[in-house]
Phi, psi and omega in degrees: 000150180282348180298322182295334180290341178253330183290311185293315175298323178297316178295319180297317179295318181296315180296319180297316181295318178297318180296318179294323178296314179295321179296316179296319178297317180296317179294319179296317179295323182285325186266346181233077184293342179290335184284119178245127178260000000 
C-alpha cells in the first residue's frame, strides 16, 4: 500500500523533531543555570 510510504517518513520526522526539542531543552537547562522555569 502507498500509505506506508507516507506514514513511516512522517513518523521518522516527528520522532526526530521531538528528540531535537528534548535535546535543546536539556542543553539549555545544562548551559544556563540562571534560567528557572
